[in-house]
MARLO-855502 format. One record per atom (N, C-alpha, C): x, y, z. Coordinates in pm, whole numbers, plus 50000, padded with zeros to 5 digits. Layout:
BEGIN
XYZ...
***
This chain:
BEGIN
358669009086251358129016686119358389032886151358649040186037359079053186017358219057285894357519069285897357339077985798358309078985673358129076185551358869074585437359739088585434359209099885449359699114985440359489121885577360149120785687359779124085803359799140585811358709144785831358779162185846358759164286008359339179485994359259183486136358359178186225358449177986358357509174886450356639184386475357199198986398356369209086465356919219086587356389228686630356999235086751357019227186879358519226486950358459218787041357419226887152357079217387218356219220287357356849225687457358329223187499358929227687597359199240487601359459248387507359599263487510360769265387610361179260387647362509263987759362019259587887360729255287913360249250488050360479237788074360449235788216360759220588257359709215288222360069199888186358839189688158357729190288267358289189788408357439187788497356439197888511356859210388486355899224888479354939222888345355389216788252354339215388138353279204488169353789194888241353059184788278351859188188370352449198488451351439203488571350529212288496350579217688412349589228388325348799218788256349239210988196348429202588089347589194788190347929186288268347089183988397345869189188441346109203288465345159211288534344389213788417344379216188269343499220488171342799204988165343339193888160342509181788142341589178388250341659182388384341029183588471339719189988459340189200988397339049214088407338029207388299338659199488175337539195488086336949182188153337619173388176336799161588281335509167388365335999176788425334929182188536333889190288433334119196388328332749203388248332279195488170333029186288118332429175587991333049162787994332539155088105333289142988112333039132188014331779132987914331799124387829332739130387702332949141687691333899142387567335359139887617335629141687743337059137987803337099122787791336279114287794336489102087831337109093287747337489095087648338249091087533339779095087541340059104487637341699109787635342719101787666342229090987793343499086287807343879074687737342719070387648343109058387545343939067387420343269081087389344129085687283345619091487322345769093987440347089094687476347959081987490347439070087536348199057887510348399055687387347519056987291347789050087143348739060087110348819072187117349729081287058350889081387111351029077087230352439078287272353239065087219352459053187194352899042787146353429044786997352619054086937352929055486794354099064086795354259074186866355669083686877356819072986898356639064286965357789052986990357999045886845357039043586800356969034386678357829040786530357229055886568358019062686485359409066486525359789066986615361099068886656361629082586687360569090686764360669103586756361239107986888362169117386892362959122086987362019125387141362699126887237361889128487371361219141487352361729154087296360809165387281359649164787183359759156087080358979153987010357599142987064357909135587142357079126787214356339133887308356909144587374356089155187457355289162887370355739167287250354659174987205353379168087173353509154187112352289145087060351319142787204352359139087326351219134287439350589151087474351129161787500350479173787508349219176887433349379177587296348379177587229347319167587218347689155387214346689143887265345869147887419346499152387511345699152587614344889166387648345319180187563344529187387547343749192387446343649183787348343289186487209341759189887233340959185487323339359191587354339509200987431340459206187468340019217187607339059227187550339279230987435338169242287375336879240687413336579227287438335159226287466334559229987610335679233887673335049241587796334519253487774334729257687681333969276187621332769271287563332059257187516331059256687451329839256887555328649256287486327389261887564326959245987608326409246687716326089233487776325009223587704324159229187611323169221087525323549217087451324939217387386325989210187279326929201987362327669204787424328849195687500328089184087582326779189287654326119177987767324899170987663324719174287523323639166587467323959151287459322839143787507322939126887464322459123187349321559131587270321059125587149321639132087012321169127286902321709127886793321999143886770323289147886694323789163886698323029169486584322759179386572321839187086442323109191486396323129195986244324139203786181324419217586254323459224886332323739235086414324849232286530324399221686586325419213786702326799214786665326769209486539328339202286493329049217486438328489226386402328809238386356329509247186488328689244886597329309252786737330349240886795330269228886790331279218986813332769221086777332539223186651333829225386542334329235986588334119246986659335009256786706335849250786796335789241486846336709237186965338219236186950338709235486816340259233786793340769250386794339899260086768340199272286761340159279586933339219278887012338949282087121339919275387233339929260687187341299254587262342659264787251342779265487098344269271087115344449285487182343199292087165342979303287230343319304987371342719295787419342929294187560344269289387619344929279287510346229272287570347529283687544347109296887461348069304487460348299314187588347159314087672347309321487810348079316487903348649306787874349569297687977350879296787921351779306687959353319302587878353869293187886353719282987970354299268687955353769261187847352479262887800352139255887666351979263287548352229274787558352059283787397352519276887278353609268887262354009261487130352719250487110352279247087225351159235587214349759242487102349609252087134348499256387075348419256286934349299256086835349079254086699348699241386664349439234286760349219216786743347949212086791346999219786870345729216686910344899223786790345199233186755344549239686648344239233886532345379224386469345309218586368344969204886388344599196086507344359182286516343119178586433342089187286384341219184586283341229185686147342529192786106342859191885969342919179685908342889180285782342769168385709343919167685596344319154385543345619152485487345089159885322344059159085300343459162885176343229177485176343009184285277343049199785298341679201985311340779193885346339209195685388338829195585506339829198285595339289199585733339289211185782339479215885910339109228785985339949227886092340399242086122339799254486107340559259785973341419259485944342409265685865342439261285699342249244485679342449240285560343649235885505344489232885640346029229985608345919214185545346819212185442346819198385386348239190085397348329180085397349859173085360350589176185512351869176985464352689180485553353159194785620352089202685579351729218285644351429213385775350529202785778350009199985929350809195286001351169200986134352539194886197352179180786228353109174786251353189160986259352549152386384352919163086496351899156986646350419157686593350049170486529348559168386504347939158086402348889154886317348469143686227348549131186315349469129086401349269115186477348009115986573347959125486627346999127486718345419126286648345079129886511344139130286473343719115786445344879107286379344209093086356343949087386471344789086986596344469082586720343049085586788342799098386770341439104386805340469098886710340459096786600339639090486531339169078086560340369071586567340229056986605339309052986734339769059686851338959060986953337659063086973337509076586892335849081586896335089069986783335619064786679334639056386592334849044786673335679038686753335509025286805334689024886951334529035386997333859037787151332689046087119331749042787216330439048987212330599062487255329719072687194329879086687234328109089287265328139100887359326699103087385325849106287270326109109487160325079112487037325009100586953326059086386977325919076186906326869065086956326559052386907327309042486942328299039686859329579032186918330629029586875330629018386787331629014486717331529003986626332558994086631333548994286745334448986586798336138990486714336768980986768337978985486720338168979886585337548968886555337698963386389337108973786285335828977086336335248985286266335898999386236336669005886358337529016186328338729015286275339369003286278340448999286180340158999286017338978996985983338698996285850338209012085820337769018985927337559036585916338839041785867339799040685972341079050385950341849043485809341749029685780342229024985648341399033785545340259032085536339579039585428340159053985402340349062985530340839075085521342279078185487342819064985454344439068285460344859076385319345719085685329346139095885224344889103985182343689103485262342629111285197342199120185343341969114985437341919122685569342769120585669343489110785655344539111785746346049106485670347179113085740348619110485698348779094685699348999092185555349319073585521350379073285634351689074585667352379072385756351899071385895351319079685941350789078486058349789070286070348699066285965347869054985964348649040985961349429038985905350399027785896350929023386051351669034386090352019033886239351019028386357349749035486340348899031586435348469017486415348359012486280347979000386250348988990086313350348993686305351268985386348351178984286496350608997186562351118992886735349448986186746348608990686689347368980186736347538966186707348328962286591348468947886561349418941186670350718951686699351578945286804350698943986964349938953186988348968953287093348068939787107347618938986986346548926286976347548912187006348738915586951349448901286991349888900587128350298910787197350708911087330349338906187403348078910887374347098906887470347008889687446346788887887319346838871987291347748862087387348898870387393350018860887457349748861287601349148874187647348918874087802347858863087833346888865687731345608857187783346138843487765346898840587691347328825087669347998820587785348888830487844349858826787944349308823188074347728831588066346828830388219345688818388199345648814588091344578803788029344718791788099343988787088195344188771588235343918759688109344488751588130344528739388024342988735288020342728733587904341368729487871341308713287800340298708487837340198692587792340068690787644340898678587584340228679087451340598687187354341598697487401342088707287287341048717187258340028716087316338768728187294339018741387295339038751887207339578767287278338338772687313338398779187429337458789187503336598799887415335638801987407334828809687302335388824587324335708828987215336148846987202334908854487252335718865387322334588878987367333458881087266332448883387266331518886987206331748901687147331388902687009331928914786932330648926386956331188937887008329998948987029328998949586931327868950786958326418950686870327098961586773327338972886762327668982486676328238976686545329898971086607330608966486545330198954786436329358945186528328938935986415327988939586307327408952386325326428956186262327018962086140327918969586141329118975086053329188964485963330138957886034330948945585970330058936685906329048931985969327998922685870327278930985769327378943685783326708951785660327718950485533328978953685577329778952185451330298936785404330248928285489330388912185446329298910785374328098915985406326808908385318326458915885240326948930085189326598937385087327378933784962327098919284919327698917884792327198916284699326038922784691325358927484558324568937384569324628949884462324068960384478322698955384435321378958584469320408956784413320018962784265319508958284183319538961684033318078966483998317578977583917316228977883891315608971983778314748963383794314068954883729313968956383557313398968783519313878971883372315268970283305316098975183410317688975483370317968958983374317558949183459318068936283442317368931083324316048932883279315608927683174316028931683050316568943683042317338951682943318808942382923319428941183021321058930783014320388920382986319238914283020319168896683008318768898682864318148904982800317658907182673319108908882578319888918682598321038918982553321988910382547322158901482653323038887482661322318879882568321188877782520320458868082451320708871282308320728887082294320678890082137322048886182052322028879481978323278875881873323538882681757322748894381760323378901781638324618909281655325098914681502326308919881523326638933681588325688939281651325898949981724325288948181885325338933381910324888929782053325818935382152327118935082095327778939282248327698949882270327458962982179327408975082227326428979782269325058971582221323608972182308323788967682454324678957682468324678951782563325588959482705326548965182627327258974082727326588987582788325448990682671324769002482740323768997482829323128985882843322218981582909322978976883059324088973383051324928972283174325198983383245325638993783157326189004383243324769013583259323779009683216322399016483281321879010883411322939003983478322458998983647323798995983710323749006783834325039003983906324878986183959324018983283986324008966284053324508958983907323748960383822324258951483709325588951583674326098966483653327658969683644328358960983732328468960783846329028955383953329158939683925328008933783923327718921083886328548915883784328458924583658329308917983537330848918683563331128930083615332748931583662332998921183742332288916783848332718907983923332998894383865331898891183751332098878283710333348880783611333848889383575334958891483459336098889983518336158891283675337578891083766337698878983761336648869083785336868854683816337408847083699337178853883600337718845583474338768852283398339548862483468340938869083400342198869583486343118867883416344228868083526344858880683527344048892183482344548905983471343098914283495343428925883603342238931683636341258938383518340008938383517339278937583426338138954983479338548964683432337968976683514337028985383425336738978783296335758983783208334788974683185333478981783133332258970483101332768962782979333198973082873333408968582759334088956082739335518958182818336538946782842335748930282902334758934882993334138925483058333278917982941332408925282871331738918082766332408912482656333528917882626334648913582542334978897682612335528895382731335518885982795334788874982820333268879582885332408866482922331808862382813331138851682806330168848382711328748851982744327838851682652326648858982691326108850782783326348837882815325738827982883326268830583056327448835583064327998838783187327298853483223327278862083122326648876083170325338873783221324438865583149323048862183171322958854983302323888846683360323918840183495324228849783551325238859783559325548870783672324378877583707323918884183588322758894883587321538885583645321448872083615319828867783660319788864283806321048866083871321078862384008320918874984110321068886084055320848900484113319228900784200319578907184333317988909584378317508921584309316608923184297315748935384188314828943984241314698954784201313878966284248312808968684146311588966684188310428970184094309648983484107309228988084035308559003084038307109000584108306199005784171307279020084222307929015584340308869024484379310059024984458308869025184609309579011484656308649014584805309219021384913310559020484931311469025385070312459036185042312939042785132313659053385099314889048385076315579035785099316639031885031316679026184881315439023584851315149024684686315039038184626314799047684694314649060184618316189065784624316689063684731318569067784732318919059784619318409047684624319299038184506319209047284359317979050484343317849056684220318089071084205318159075884306318809092484303320659089684278320889079984323322359074984305322769071584136321809061884099321869054583949321719071483841320539077483899320539090483769321639098183794322349102283908323269108583956324449106383844324769091583902325849084583848326299083183684324889085283643324969081883471325159095583436324789107583511325039120683451326699122483465327389115983585328549119283594329349111783504329039099483452329699088183381329729100583227328569104283203328819110983057329769121583113329149129883185330499140683178331929134583194332159125383257333599119383268333949114883118333189108183079333369105282936333639113882844332819126182859333089138982769334359147282775334529144482939336089152282962336839145282922336969133882937338209121582907338219124182784337399128382665337559127182511338579141882483338359152182585338909165182560340429166382606340779156582723342009159982791342969150282749344009148482828345159137382784344599125582797345349115482720344829101682739344179097382878343119090982872342459083682975341889069782938341719057883022340999047582984339559053283000338899055682901337369059182892336569051482963336909038082938335839024882985336249025383137337509026483191337469027283344337189036883395337259049883331336459062383404335079062083403334319054183294333019054583302332609044783438333199036483437332879025183548333019032083690334189038183695334469046183833333349056683871333029065183744331639071783769330669067483833330289054583752329099052383785329139046483951330039039084002330159035484121330759044984227331019056384209331649067084281330509069584399329319066784385328599071284526327909055584593328729046984559328309029984613328189034084769329229039584821329239039684979328279044985027327159055284958326249059385014325129050985080325029040684966324129028684986324719019685119325679016785132326049008085275325739017385395325739034185389325629040885478324189041785525323439039485399321949038685445321439026785493322259016385463321979006085540322279005685682323599008085730323669007585884323009020985948322779031785889322039042085931321049045685856319719038885882318819044085811318349055785761318389065085866318119079685868318879086485743319989079485719320949086885613320329088285482319399079085432318609078085299317889093585320317329094985401316859108585380317479120285400318529119685486319659128885498320159136285395320119126985261321059131885134320209140585049319019146285102318459154484999318509167385057318349176484962317899191385016318909197385031320179193285021321379203885066322389204184978323429213484970324409213884873325459204284902325769199084784326839187984805328059187284879328539201484882329569203485002328979202885137327999205185151327389206985300326769192885345326709186585218326119171985270327229162785313328219165585206329559156185228330089159985403330229175485448330589179885555329969171585662328409174085647327449167585764327629151485764327859143085647328189132085639329279128185716330429133685686331659132785779331499133185924330799145885976330869146686098329719139486195328429141386123327379132086192327509119986186327619113786066327689098986069328989092486119330199098586104331489094886123332219088686039331549088885891332169081985791331759089785643332939086385590333069093285460332569083585329331529085385261331179077085156332089073485048333089082785019333739080684905334979070084976335419069885095336149060485113335539047585130334419047585202333709035585228333409030585106333219036184995332759033084846334549024584787335349029184841336609024084796336619009884850336169012684981336668995385051335618985985005334568988584973333368980284935333968976084779334498984084710335018979684572336198970684581336998970684662338158965684720337468949684743336638951384842336158937384917335628928984796335028936784667334108929084590335308921984503336658927584489337638921284438337738929284286337138942084244337248947784132338588955784152339248961784030340558964184031340958974284114342378977384120342738990984259342549002984183342549003384042342459015783984340999022684001340019010884016338669017084060338539021984216339539010784298339349018584437339919031584449341079032884379341659044784401340899059284340339989055084215339339067784159338309068484273337639059684318336209060884392336679066984542337549062684607337849066584736338529079684748338969084884648339849097284652338889108484575337479104284529336959113984430336229127484510336659125284650336409140184712337579145884793338859143284724340129146584789340739155184711341369167484762341999176884670343559171684630343799158984684345249153384684345199140184562343859139384509343589127384462344449126584304344239110684257344719106984126344279112884028344859115283907344389121783799342919116483771342659103483784341609095783751340499101383855340859101683981339999105284072339779120684092340649128884060340159140384027339319146583909339329137383788338359138683684337329136683718337229124583801335719120783850335079130583931336009140284025335539148884105335009161484019335579162883911335349174883839334089172083761333989159383694332449157283650331359156483770331649151383855330799152583994330189165983992331179175584004330679190184017330079196883893330559192183804329829197383656328409194683637328369181083694327059177083714325899184883815326759185983935325799192584041325419209183965326589214383907326419228083860325429228283766325329219583689324629220783545323119216783595322909213583702321649208783762320989218483857322049228283863321479241483957321659238784118322559228884163323039229084290324369235984305324329244384441325319249384480326659242284489327599246984419329009240684421330109251484440331419247884484332409258784500332999257984361332809269484293333109273884152334639272784143335119279084273336749280884237337189266184242337039259384294337309245684309336979239984182336039237084141335539232884019336289240183896337129253083905338219258583804339319252983820339569249183956340869243783970341329231883931340059225683970340009210183906340289208083761339569216783688339429218483524340949220883494341549232083574342949236083521343929222883532343579216283645344509202883681344399192083575342789190183531342689182983423343079184983295343549198183307343799203083156342679204183055341749211383115340289213583053340279229683041339979233482930339939248482897338559248282980338769265982965337369272883028336219272682933336589272882789335559271182684334789260982703335799243782701335499230882674334499228082815334949233282942334199230383071332779238783054332819249682999331479257982968330489248182895331129244482763330359239982674329839224282735330689214982834330049204082872328969208183004329409220483069328119222883166326949225283107327069234082974325599239582911325119230082850326019217882791325299209282691324759195282789325349190382898325019181582986323409180982992322729188083060321339183883069320439178682956321149185482822320529179682702320979167382659322159161882685322729151582648322129139282664322539129582571321899115882598323099107082646322859095882602323969087082660325069087082586326219083082641327729088682600328009079982449328869082282391329249074682293329759062082282329309052382206329239038282203330819035882194331529027982282332549021782316332769006182288333879002382235334268990282156333558980982271333018968082203332798958482278333788944782269334648948782160335498938582130336848947082104337908937982066339118946682009339198945881868339488959281820339588962581704340288952781591339958945981484340608934981420341648946981328341678956481312342388963681216343898967281275344698968181171345798972681213346148987081251347288993181308347399006781314347119014881175347939010581087348049013880950346469016280891346009005080912344369001380847343479013980948343699014681060342879023681130343089037281089344359042181070344729055881034344139057380892344029049980792343609048980653341829050380674341269045980758340059044280785339529055680818340199065280921339929076980999339999088080889340909087380785341209096080678339749095480592339359079980568338119077380475337059085580550336999081480666335679089680717335719105680731336669110480689336629126580689336459129680519336209122680440336039123480301337379121980213338379119680263339479118580185339389105680114340149109979956340129098179893341609089179858341639082279789342789073179771343969080479748343929088579667345239097179641345589107879756344789114779813345169121279926345299115680065344839103080100345219094180183346579089780169346969088580020348369081080003349389093680045349129104680000349719114980055350299117480160349119118180228349139120380371349449111680480349849097580425350469088180494351899084180416352189089480317353499086780240353459073980211352219070180106352079054680061352059058079927351939044879872351349047579718349849043979710349399046979621347949046079575347599030679582348269022879531348139008479517348349002379669349079006879735349119001479901348069005779976347349018579942346399022479991345239011779955345059010579806343809001179774343978987379851345488982579860345248968879914344678968180077345088980880142344648981480293343148981480302342998989680190341428992780173340568977580154341218969580071340758955080030340618948080187341808950480242341678943180372340908946280487340768961080487339478961480604338268958280557337938960780430336508954180420336288939580428337538932680410337418919480476337098917380618337958921980671338238921080830336668925780866336238935580839334798941180892333648934280815333858924980748333008919580634331848928680603332168939780525331538951280455331728948780311331198955680235331088957680111332048969880043331958982680092332388992980066332879002580178333339013680152333769021880224332949029080331331669032380284330489038080341330089028480485330129016380458329849005380528330879006280637332379004180600333159002080657333299014880789333079027380729333399036280817332139034080920330889033580902329689028780955330039019081086330459008981044330728999081106331838999881208332979007181190334119011581285333569022381365332989031981333332219040381411331179034281495330529026581468329629022181570330139013181698331489007481641332268996781741333409008081820333049020281782334339027281845335809024881812336039020981684337339016881633338229027581587337349038681531337619048981481337049062081569
***
């Protein structure tokens, strides 16, 4: 496997020096780290081995493979300069501890530059905690601006760190680590490097299976020996992902949705959409039911309502676990915070989508409602997370989440949505909504998220918000209007619960009718005869089952057909 568009591997580390001399210097630095901080060094042999296999998988030249190996070997040497209370700590790290710990790439690069044989490796070590989306440290490099050895080592380092135990937390095992790096593909990690690491791990697993099979004594009766037990932490994460099949719903929302499903009036569909979109758990349940009954992805609640029968919606909602007032646990409090924030983001996303280039508004609203669902799984696996999400600026909370918990809620949310069988478009929008290299839909969700935080008085990166607005082609005046109006806005505009029965020409006539235009003016605007316009109006009234133009405009507006 090779990267589709190979980038230069970065500065060669030989610098004219003999490989033996380079290896001796790197070995000495590694020995110093092992003596100073044995727990921090513990994963280095595994990272080196995995990185070497990935280098071969990529087909790198000998000098490039050496650069990768040296970067993996001395990547954490800067920890030598960190204080004992941080590098020797065995309990959970505080935000202050992480701030100190995250200085090690800079310190390592400075130390390496003092050794003539390793000077070119300094830039590689400095960049091994940069992120593909530009939100890493210390320099905020992104994409292929990060040296290739650093990108390879970043994935290998993360895999080993997540899979194995660290002094301040338990590891989650190889399978959980695979899920993690997959979730960070094209967000935190170089997608080509991730693909190669996964290929190497897959080949390694096959090799181990063949080796075990060759040594295994024959068994009587064809019975297979029991597989080795999965580490407890890995079981915990994997069990949580598998079992998190239904987001709990708030009881009032369940009652509204059940009542809406049972209501047979002409506006029952739009009222039902509002009820479903009023709760994250109900939204997920209805969308999952829709996927099972459609051969095409269903990403919006209106499309799901149009596809399902009231009985099918009722059954999907009635089976949900529910939460009743008053909220009893920290998880329930987190669920409520996620819901209220998600609804505000959905309103902002819907408003932005109306003002910029065409988007599927229904899909965007769904993505906005689900954009923080990964936080709920984090709170299940790490109960302290539910309390840790309050009282901090959004950007600080995200950085703490990535560093303290080792997981990114956006990537994890995308993984959940994929496992629930929801459309890929929702997976991309949710998993990428904190990435600077996100899809247009994910970028719009991120902008809506920042707008809501800003409107509610939270600290946000205003320059980043303005850059996102420019990328989404949203003017400064429009952005200001959304920010100012958001705290006072109610629910979003109604969106259709069923397909419009009107033709394109009939829709155009009705839109002009809604502006107050009369038959003659409509005829001139659309280059038709007045008799043709009257015929179209007669057909419009019949299709909408109304008696006059006023009722036709009201009906079409309620159903969002004009």
